[in-house]
C-alpha positions in Angstrom: -0.2 0.0 -0.3 1.2 3.5 -0.7 1.0 6.1 2.2 0.1 9.4 1.4 -0.2 9.2 -2.5 -1.8 12.3 -2.7 0.9 14.1 -0.9 3.5 12.6 -3.2 1.8 13.5 -6.3 1.5 16.9 -5.4 4.9 17.3 -4.6 5.7 16.0 -8.5 3.1 18.4 -9.9 5.3 21.0 -8.6 8.6 19.7 -9.6 9.2 20.9 -13.4 7.9 24.5 -12.2 10.2 25.0 -9.2 13.2 23.5 -10.6 13.1 25.7 -14.0 12.7 28.5 -11.6 15.6 27.2 -9.4 17.8 27.1 -12.7 17.0 30.4 -13.7 18.1 32.0 -10.7 21.0 29.6 -10.1 21.9 30.2 -13.7 23.6 26.6 -14.1 23.1 23.2 -14.2 21.3 21.4 -11.2 22.7 18.7 -9.1 20.0 16.2 -7.6 20.2 17.6 -4.1 20.0 21.5 -5.4 16.9 20.3 -7.0 15.0 18.5 -4.2 16.1 21.5 -2.1 14.9 24.3 -4.2 11.9 22.2 -4.9 11.0 22.4 -0.9 11.5 26.2 -0.3 8.7 27.2 2.3 8.1 30.1 -0.2 7.3 28.4 -3.3 9.6 29.0 -6.4 12.8 30.2 -5.9 13.7 33.8 -6.2 17.1 33.8 -5.3 20.0 31.8 -5.7 21.1 30.6 -2.1 25.0 30.5 -0.9 26.1 27.1 0.1 27.5 26.9 3.9 26.2 30.4 4.4 22.6 31.3 3.6 20.2 30.3 6.0 16.9 29.0 4.2 13.2 28.1 5.2 12.2 24.7 3.7 8.6 22.8 3.7 9.5 18.6 4.6 6.8 16.6 3.3 6.6 14.5 6.4 8.4 13.8 9.6 9.7 10.6 11.5 10.3 9.7 14.9 11.5 6.9 17.1 10.3 6.2 20.3 13.1 7.1 22.1 13.2 10.8 20.9 9.2 10.9 19.7 8.2 11.2 23.7 9.9 14.3 24.3 9.0 15.7 20.6 5.3 14.9 21.3 5.6 16.4 24.5 7.0 19.7 23.2 4.2 19.5 20.4 1.1 19.0 22.9 2.1 22.7 24.2 1.8 24.0 20.5 -1.8 24.4 20.6 -2.6 22.5 17.3 -5.4 19.6 17.2 -3.6 17.9 14.2 0.0 17.5 12.9 0.4 19.5 9.5 2.5 17.0 7.8 2.3 13.3 7.3 4.1 11.8 10.8 4.7 8.8 12.0 6.1 7.0 15.5 8.3 3.8 15.2 8.9 1.8 18.5 12.1 0.7 18.1 14.6 1.7 20.8 13.1 0.4 24.2 13.1 -3.2 23.4 16.5 -4.8 25.2 18.2 -7.9 23.5 18.8 -10.6 25.7 17.1 -13.8 25.3 15.5 -13.8 22.1 12.8 -12.1 20.3 10.0 -13.7 22.0 11.0 -13.1 25.4 12.6 -9.7 25.0 9.5 -8.3 23.3 7.2 -9.7 26.0 9.4 -8.4 28.7 9.7 -4.5 26.8 5.9 -4.2 26.6 5.3 -4.6 30.4 8.4 -2.9 31.3 8.0 0.2 28.9 3.7 -0.2 28.6 3.2 3.3 30.2 5.6 5.0 27.3 4.2 2.7 24.5 0.7 3.7 25.6 1.3 7.4 25.6 3.2 7.0 22.3 0.2 5.4 20.8 -2.2 7.7 22.5 -0.6 10.8 21.3 -0.2 9.6 17.8 -4.1 8.6 17.9 -5.0 11.8 18.9 -3.0 13.9 16.9 -3.0 12.2 13.3 0.4 10.4 13.5 0.8 7.1 12.2 1.8 4.8 15.4 4.2 1.6 14.4 3.9 -0.9 17.5 6.9 -2.4 19.3 8.3 -5.5 17.5 7.3 -3.9 14.0 10.8 -2.9 13.3 13.7 -0.1 13.1 12.0 3.2 12.0 14.9 3.5 9.2 13.7 0.2 7.4 10.3 0.7 8.0 10.4 4.0 6.3 12.4 2.7 3.3 9.3 0.0 3.0 6.8 2.5 3.5 7.6 6.2 3.2 10.7 7.3 1.4 9.8 8.3 -2.1 12.2 9.9 -5.1 12.8 13.6 -4.8 11.1 13.8 -1.3 12.1 15.9 1.8 11.5 14.4 5.5 12.8 14.9 8.7 13.1 12.7 11.4 14.3 12.8 15.0 17.3 10.2 14.6 20.3 10.9 12.8 20.0 8.0 10.7 17.4 8.9 9.2 19.7 10.0 6.0 19.2 6.3 5.3 16.2 7.3 3.4 18.5 8.8 0.6 18.6 5.3 -0.5 15.2 6.3 -2.5 16.4 9.2 -3.8 15.1 11.3 -0.7 16.8 14.3 0.9 16.3 13.2 4.5 17.9 14.6 7.6 18.1 13.6 11.1 17.0 16.8 13.5 16.0 17.2 17.3 12.5 17.1 18.4 12.4 20.6 18.4 12.6 20.8 14.8 10.1 18.1 14.3 7.8 20.1 16.5 8.2 22.9 14.5 7.0 20.9 11.1 4.4 19.3 12.7 2.7 22.4 13.8 3.1 24.0 10.4 6.0 26.0 10.5 9.1 26.2 8.3 12.0 24.4 9.0 15.3 26.2 9.0 18.5 24.6 7.7 21.8 26.4 6.7 22.0 25.7 3.1 24.3 22.8 2.7 27.8 22.4 0.6 27.8 19.5 -2.0 30.2 16.7 -1.6 30.2 14.3 -5.1 31.2 10.7 -5.0 31.7 9.0 -8.3 31.5 5.7 -8.2 32.8 3.6 -11.2 33.0 0.1 -11.8 30.8 -2.8 -9.9 31.1 -4.4 -6.9 32.1 -8.2 -6.7 33.3 -10.7 -4.6 33.4 -10.0 -1.0 33.3 -6.2 -1.4 29.6 -4.9 -0.7 27.9 -1.6 -0.4 29.0 -1.1 3.1 32.7 -1.0 2.1 32.0 2.1 0.0 31.1 4.1 2.9 33.5 2.7 5.1 36.0 3.8 2.3 34.3 7.6 2.3 34.3 7.8 6.1 38.1 6.6 6.0 38.6 9.6 3.4 36.3 12.4 5.1 36.6 11.6 9.2 33.9 11.6 11.3 33.4 15.7 10.6 34.7 15.8 6.9 31.0 15.9 5.8 29.8 18.6 8.5 27.4 21.1 6.6 27.6 18.8 3.4 25.3 16.8 1.2 27.1 13.9 -0.4 25.5 12.6 -3.9 26.7 9.8 -5.1 26.4 9.1 -9.1 28.1 7.1 -11.6 27.7 3.9 -13.5 28.6 2.4 -10.0 25.8 3.8 -8.4 23.4 2.6 -10.5 24.5 -1.0 -9.9 23.7 -1.0 -6.7 20.8 -1.9 -4.9 18.2 -0.2 -3.1 18.7 -1.1 0.2 22.5 -1.1 -0.7 22.1 2.8 -1.3 20.3 3.2 2.0 23.3 1.4 3.8 25.6 3.8 2.4 23.6 7.2 3.0 23.0 5.7 6.9 26.4 5.9 7.7 26.7 9.4 6.3 25.7 10.2 9.5 29.4 9.1 10.9 31.1 11.4 8.6 28.7 14.6 10.0 26.9 15.0 6.6 23.4 16.8 6.7 22.6 13.7 4.3 23.4 11.8 1.5 21.5 10.9 -1.5 21.3 8.9 -5.0 19.3 9.7 -7.9 16.2 7.8 -9.0 17.2 4.6 -11.1 16.0 1.4 -11.8 17.1 -0.4 -8.4 14.7 2.2 -6.5 11.8 1.5 -9.2 12.2 -2.3 -8.5 12.2 -1.9 -4.7 9.1 0.5 -4.7 7.1 -2.1 -6.9 8.6 -5.0 -4.5 7.3 -3.3 -1.7 3.9 -2.5 -2.8 4.2 0.9 -4.2 3.6 0.9 -7.8 1.9 4.0 -7.7 4.5 5.7 -6.4 7.0 3.8 -9.1 4.8 5.4 -11.9 4.5 8.8 -10.8 8.0 9.2 -10.2 8.9 7.6 -13.6 6.4 10.4 -14.8 9.2 13.2 -13.7 12.1 10.8 -14.1 14.3 13.7 -15.2 13.8 15.8 -12.5 14.9 12.9 -9.9 18.6 13.2 -11.1 21.2 16.1 -11.6 21.2 17.5 -14.5 23.3 15.9 -17.2 25.9 18.5 -17.6 26.6 18.0 -13.5 27.9 14.4 -13.9 29.9 14.6 -16.9 32.0 17.6 -15.5 31.3 17.3 -11.8 34.3 19.2 -10.6 32.2 22.3 -11.9 29.5 22.0 -9.6 30.4 20.0 -6.3 32.7 21.7 -3.5 34.3 18.3 -3.1 35.0 15.1 -5.3 35.6 11.6 -4.2 36.1 8.9 -7.2 35.8 5.4 -5.9 36.1 2.0 -8.4 33.6 -0.2 -7.1 35.8 -3.1 -9.0 39.2 -1.9 -6.9 37.4 -1.7 -3.5 38.4 -4.4 -0.8 36.2 -5.2 2.0 36.9 -3.7 5.3 36.3 -3.2 8.9 36.2 0.4 10.7 37.6 0.5 14.4 37.7 0.3 17.0 36.1 2.8 18.9 35.4 5.5 15.9 33.5 4.7 12.9 36.1 6.5 10.4 39.1 4.6 11.4 39.6 2.5 7.9 41.0 -1.1 7.7 41.0 -3.1 4.7 40.8 -6.8 5.4 44.0 -7.6 3.9 45.5 -5.5 7.0 43.6 -6.1 9.3 46.1 -8.8 11.5 49.1 -6.5 10.7 47.1 -3.4 12.2 45.7 -5.8 15.2 49.1 -6.7 16.0 50.7 -3.2 15.9 47.9 -1.9 18.0 47.6 -4.5 20.5 43.7 -5.0 19.4 42.3 -8.3 20.5 41.8 -10.8 17.5 39.6 -13.3 19.2 36.2 -12.4 18.3 33.5 -13.2 20.9 30.3 -12.0 19.0 29.0 -11.1 15.3 26.1 -9.2 15.2 24.1 -8.5 12.2 21.3 -6.0 12.0 20.7 -2.3 13.0 19.0 0.1 11.0 22.3 0.1 8.3 22.2 -3.6 7.6 19.0 -5.5 8.3 17.3 -5.7 4.8 16.5 -8.8 3.1 19.4 -8.8 1.1 21.4 -8.3 4.1 20.3 -11.4 5.5 20.4 -13.4 2.5 23.9 -12.5 1.8 25.1 -13.8 5.2 23.1 -16.6 5.5 24.8 -17.7 2.4 27.9 -17.7 4.3 26.1 -19.3 7.4 25.0 -22.0 5.2 28.7 -22.6 4.0 29.5 -23.1 7.7 27.0 -25.7 8.0 27.6 -27.4 4.5 31.4 -27.5 5.0 31.4 -28.6 8.7 32.8 -25.9 10.3 32.6 -24.8 14.0 31.7 -21.5 14.7 33.6 -20.1 17.2 31.8 -16.9 18.1 28.4 -16.0 19.2 25.9 -14.9 16.4 23.2 -12.2 16.9 20.8 -11.3 14.4 18.2 -8.1 14.4 15.8 -8.1 11.2 14.9 -4.9 10.1 11.3 -5.1 10.2 8.5 -7.4 10.9 8.1 -7.7 6.9 11.7 -8.7 6.4 11.5 -11.1 9.4 8.4 -12.8 8.2 9.5 -13.2 4.6 13.4 -14.4 5.7 11.4 -17.0 7.9 9.4 -17.8 5.1 12.6 -18.5 2.7 14.5 -20.2 5.4 17.2 -17.8 6.4 16.7 -17.4 10.1 16.6 -21.2 10.1 20.2 -21.1 8.7 21.3 -18.7 11.4 19.5 -20.8 14.2 21.7 -24.1 13.2 25.0 -22.0 13.8 22.8 -21.2 17.5 22.2 -17.7 16.6 20.2 -15.5 18.6 17.3 -13.9 16.8 16.3 -10.8 18.4 13.5 -8.4 18.0 12.9 -6.4 15.1 14.5 -3.6 16.6 17.5 -1.6 17.1 19.1 -3.7 20.3 22.9 -3.7 20.6 23.2 -1.2 18.3 22.0 1.5 20.7 23.3 -0.3 23.8 19.9 -2.0 24.4 21.8 -5.4 24.9 22.1 -6.8 28.2 25.2 -9.0 27.3 26.1 -11.7 30.0 29.7 -10.8 31.7 29.7 -7.2 30.1 29.8 -5.9 33.8 33.5 -7.6 34.3 34.6 -5.1 31.9 36.9 -7.7 30.1 38.9 -6.7 27.1 37.3 -8.1 23.7 36.5 -7.8 20.3 33.5 -7.9 18.4 32.2 -7.3 15.2 29.0 -5.6 13.5 27.1 -4.4 10.8 26.3 -1.5 12.7 27.2 2.4 12.2 28.8 3.4 15.4 31.3 1.9 17.8 32.3 4.5 20.6 33.4 3.0 23.6 30.7 1.4 25.8 28.2 1.9 23.3 27.0 -1.7 22.3 27.4 -3.5 25.8 28.6 -0.7 28.4 31.9 -2.2 28.6 34.7 0.2 27.8 37.3 -2.5 26.9 34.9 -4.1 23.9 36.9 -3.3 20.8 34.2 -3.1 18.5 34.6 -3.1 14.3 32.0 -2.1 11.9 31.7 -4.2 8.9 29.5 -5.3 6.2 26.8 -8.5 7.2 28.6 -11.2 5.0 32.2 -10.2 6.4 30.6 -10.1 10.3 29.4 -14.0 9.7 32.7 -15.2 7.9 34.7 -13.6 10.8 32.4 -14.7 13.4 32.7 -18.3 12.4 36.2 -18.1 12.2 36.6 -16.3 15.4 39.6 -14.5 14.5 39.5 -10.6 13.7 42.5 -11.3 11.4 40.8 -13.7 9.4 40.7 -12.6 5.2 37.5 -14.7 3.5 39.3 -13.8 0.3 42.6 -15.8 1.1 42.7 -17.6 4.0 41.1 -21.2 4.8 39.6 -22.7 7.7 40.2 -26.0 9.3 36.7 -28.1 9.6 35.6 -30.4 12.3 37.1 -33.5 10.0 40.7 -31.5 10.0 40.3 -30.3 6.2 41.3 -27.0 5.2 38.1 -25.4 3.6 37.6 -21.9 1.9 34.5 -19.9 2.1 33.0 -18.8 -1.2 32.1 -15.2 -1.8 28.6 -14.4 -0.6 25.1 -14.6 -2.8 21.8 -13.2 -2.1 18.7 -11.8 -3.9 18.4 -8.0 -4.1 14.7 -8.7 -3.6 12.8 -12.1 -2.5 12.1 -14.1 -5.6 8.6 -15.3 -4.0 7.7 -11.7 -3.1 7.6 -10.1 0.3 5.2 -11.2 2.8 3.9 -10.4 6.1 0.7 -11.3 8.5 0.9 -8.1 10.8 3.2 -5.3 9.9 2.2 -3.5 12.9 1.0 -0.4 12.1 -1.8 1.4 13.9 -3.6 4.2 12.0 -4.6 7.3 13.9 -8.4 8.4 14.5 -9.7 10.3 11.6 -11.1 12.8 14.6 -8.6 12.7 17.5 -10.3 15.4 19.6 -11.6 12.9 22.1 -8.6 10.8 22.5 -7.3 11.6 26.0 -3.6 11.8 26.6 -2.7 11.2 30.4 0.7 11.7 32.0 0.8 10.5 35.6 2.4 13.6 37.6 4.3 10.5 40.0 5.5 8.6 36.7 9.1 8.2 36.9 9.0 7.4 32.7 6.7 10.6 31.6 7.0 14.3 32.8 4.8 17.1 31.2 7.3 20.0 30.1 7.5 23.4 31.7 8.3 26.4 29.8 12.2 27.3 29.8 12.8 30.7 31.5 13.3 33.8 28.8 16.8 35.3 28.6 17.0 38.3 31.4 17.9 40.8 29.0 21.6 41.2 30.4 25.2 40.0 30.0 25.7 36.5 31.7 28.2 36.9 34.7 29.1 34.5 37.2 29.2 31.6 35.5 30.9 28.7 36.9 33.1 26.2 34.7 30.9 22.8 35.3 33.7 20.8 32.9 36.3 21.1 30.3 35.6 17.9 28.2 38.7 16.3 27.0 38.9 14.5 23.4 35.9 13.1 21.7 32.4 14.2 23.2 29.6 12.6 21.6 26.2 12.6 22.3 26.7 9.3 23.9 29.4 11.0 26.4 26.4 13.6 27.1 23.2 11.7 27.6 24.0 8.2 27.3 21.4 5.8 25.7 21.4 1.8 26.9 19.7 1.8 30.3 19.1 5.6 30.3 16.8 5.0 27.2 13.8 4.5 29.6 13.8 7.9 31.0 13.7 9.9 27.6 10.5 11.1 28.2 11.3 12.5 31.7 13.3 15.6 31.4 14.3 15.8 35.1 15.3 11.8 35.7 17.3 11.6 32.6 19.3 14.8 33.5 21.2 12.3 36.0 23.1 11.0 33.1 24.1 14.6 31.9 27.8 14.5 30.8 28.3 11.6 33.0 30.6 10.2 30.1 32.6 13.1 29.1 36.6 12.8 30.3 37.5 15.7 32.8 40.4 17.5 31.1 41.5 18.1 34.7 42.0 14.7 36.0 41.4 12.0 33.2 38.1 11.1 34.9 34.8 10.5 34.0 31.9 11.9 36.1 34.3 13.7 38.3 34.2 17.3 38.5 34.9 19.8 41.2 32.3 21.4 42.5 33.4 25.3 43.3 31.3 25.9 46.1 32.6 22.8 48.1 35.9 22.2 46.6 35.2 18.5 46.3 35.1 16.5 43.5 31.8 15.1 42.6 29.4 13.6 39.8 28.7 16.5 37.3 24.8 16.1 37.4 25.1 16.4 41.2 27.6 19.4 40.9 25.4 21.0 38.3 22.3 20.6 40.6 23.9 22.5 43.3 24.5 25.2 41.3 21.2 25.3 40.0 20.0 25.3 43.7 21.7 28.2 44.7 20.9 30.3 41.4 24.2 30.1 39.7 24.5 29.3 36.1 27.4 27.4 34.5 29.5 26.9 31.3 30.6 23.7 29.3 33.7 23.7 27.7 34.7 20.8 24.9 36.8 19.7 22.2 36.6 19.4 18.3 33.0 18.0 16.7 31.4 18.5 20.2 28.0 16.7 20.1 28.8 14.0 17.6 26.6 10.8 16.9 22.8 10.7 17.5 20.4 13.7 17.2 19.1 13.3 20.7 18.1 16.4 22.0 18.2 15.2 25.6 22.1 16.2 25.2 20.8 19.8 24.9 17.8 19.8 27.1 19.4 18.3 30.2 22.0 21.2 30.4 19.4 23.8 29.8 17.2 22.1 32.1 19.8 22.0 34.9 21.0 25.5 34.6 23.9 25.4 32.3 23.9 28.3 30.0 26.3 28.1 27.4 28.5 25.6 25.7 31.9 26.7 24.1 33.7 24.2 22.2 36.3 24.2 19.2 33.7 22.8 16.6 30.4 21.4 17.0 28.3 18.7 15.0 25.7 20.2 13.2 22.2 18.6 14.7 23.7 19.3 18.5 24.5 22.7 17.6 21.1 23.1 16.2 19.6 21.7 19.5 21.3 23.9 21.7 19.9 26.7 19.5 16.3 25.5 19.9 16.7 25.2 23.5 17.7 28.8 24.0 21.3 28.0 24.8 24.3 29.5 23.8 26.3 27.3 21.6 29.7 29.1 20.7 32.8 28.3 19.2 36.6 29.3 19.9 37.5 32.3 17.8 41.2 31.0 18.6 41.0 27.3 19.4 44.2 27.7 21.3 42.2 29.7 23.8 41.0 26.1 25.0 44.1 25.9 26.7 43.8 29.1 28.9 40.9 27.6 30.5 41.4 26.6 34.3 39.5 24.3 36.7 38.4 27.0 39.0 37.6 29.3 36.7 34.5 32.0 37.1 33.1 33.3 33.6 31.5 36.2 32.2 29.9 36.4 28.8 29.7 39.9 27.4 28.0 41.5 24.4 24.7 39.8 24.9 22.8 42.8 24.9 23.9 43.7 21.3 23.9 40.0 20.0 23.8 40.2 16.5 24.5 37.9 13.7 28.0 37.7 12.7 29.4 39.5 15.7 31.1 37.8 18.4 31.1 37.9 22.2 33.5 38.3 24.3 34.2 35.8 27.5 36.3 36.7 30.5 38.0 34.0 32.3 38.3 34.9 36.0 40.7 32.7 37.5 41.4 31.5 41.2 44.6 33.5 41.5 43.0 36.8 40.4 44.4 36.8 37.0 42.0 36.8 34.0 41.9 35.8 30.4 39.8 37.5 28.1 38.5 35.3 25.0 36.6 36.0 21.7 33.8 33.2 20.8 32.1 33.2 17.7 28.6 31.8 16.5 26.6 31.0 13.8 22.8 32.3 15.5 21.1 34.0 12.8 18.3 36.9 13.7 15.5 34.3 14.0 17.7 31.7 16.3 18.8 35.1 18.5 15.1 35.4 19.1 14.7 31.8 20.2 17.5 33.0 23.0 15.9 35.3 23.9 12.4 33.8 24.5 14.1 31.0 26.1 14.0 28.5 23.4 12.0 28.4 20.0 8.9 26.4 21.4 8.3 29.4 23.7 7.9 31.6 20.4 5.5 28.9 19.1 3.5 28.7 21.9 2.9 32.4 21.9 2.2 32.6 18.4 -0.6 29.9 18.5 -2.3 31.4 21.6 -2.1 34.7 19.9 -4.1 32.5 16.7 -6.5 31.5 18.9 -7.3 34.9 20.3 -8.1 36.0 16.8 -10.6 33.3 16.1 
């Protein structure tokens, strides 16, 4: 069934006119990314050419997607907006709150019992406001979106950084915080700095053990975790057309790991095949009618250096299977060099777990190719050395894979089939023995491998690779195993070699499912009651944040000077903390507990300047808040890398942090800080980071003249009576400064909606 087909047809009906207008004002051929962006301008047809990396632009996304962990806060905010129904098609997907432990049946039942309050809240609030609801067990948000909602040339936002997965079906799909989603659901424009463009030309064709995952692992190695910041990555070339639709999704999905705004591919035959296979022939027919507009103008791909800010070329025929890690998704190692690198760096080579799934690699094709390796292990008498865990991407994928015998193959290797959910990928894994914190290695097909992310053990060395490589390495139990060249000894003492993986792009018998897990919202939700208990420890209605006082901020205490990588996992951990995502005060007890304190190299240990003693970060900040004292957080490069979770901005805001000063920000986190009325600042001179001392008290000057492009001045008063005055830059535009003054963007929405109601 094609959801929202009338909306899709309306988008396509405007495409030719809008792209013609854009081409006229830009006065040159357009990339695919530019076509989609200009076709979704809030004000309609383009009247000016926007400057990449500089112009703030208002867009009109076609839809919003939310996963259950972030949807709670997004919808708690939306409830304050005063609207009877969402303004654009929106969905909620329950995939984050299901812990992997025993297997799908037991784990799903336990999750429904433990999180019934949250699931009931999300179900009822979706029903009330016209939001499609996907029940626990229905699948991972991004796989479900690809199967049901993504369409070529569309624009969507989602409250998860891997929303970008929908680029595999030719969308511009962008991860945002819940406040951005709230704006769009409330019928307001969505603001984004017009992205720069990175072109990736793919030539040749994948073969043997190489897979689409190896493309993005290679790109991550080239660009690093921040090389794509502020840019859309557009893939093209004969190699791009040779990839499956879900393979394209894999590549776009991990674009989040290079900081890219999003990634996308032009509409082609693989996308049409996927649309028709997933019961969306009507979408495919509509896309075919405007096919010329769903890819770049021919001149762009013929001479890409003229149209992209950066160009990368990769020959798929020469691409080697690889693994990225440990502890960062951009540390690229071809499989042929892994043993050498592991020995050199002291990485444990005994592999204990192989995990297949996540939103990145849980399609039918992924499972089929990995199962072909598992079947070889059975047929060739190999004894599997590592444990296996499988997370299918959706109930449709699981049901079809089960029908076709793929899951039975894994089960013959004693694999645990987990729920159709995120599970270990986001730390929702109750791994036996992880609490011992022993040094060990796992391989997985996920997207991130930060310390502690999968199992909470800081000594788990996690490596990212393709599902088929996960299968091969798990069977061997050896991180350095190269299936291209190496042999394994079977139970009869024979040396055997694994053949390259095989697997259908789409199921030959078609997809099938008994119950996909979808709940359609009420046609009229006005009588639906959404109740939140005042004594709940899982859900908490929001109170508006206070507006800016109208003065400079003086006497702020330094809360923490974070050292090195500080992702959203460090700022607001997932795992067991996910259950508090709907209760701002309770989840604030994990604020910055994973950040490394520069002054003692410890986590969750900072000096309380009121007592002189070291204490947990949240406890110290609560002590400052109790005394009416604001604080400042200082960080390193790419601060806020990783998930889109706005809790990493809301928690500091709730506890009284007034500003975050860093060397550089990850895009989504910087926007989240702005949305919540906080100051997100960067060092004008990065060396000034070294001037900040542990007992500093800080003044932020120039706020009464806060203006776009005008730096602020910060004065750091040191304990010895000396001080350092530094300059701090910011990227606030006029509208974002109003968010700061109002105490947050939601306060403005609430005020405007109330005014509309009065005028009625």
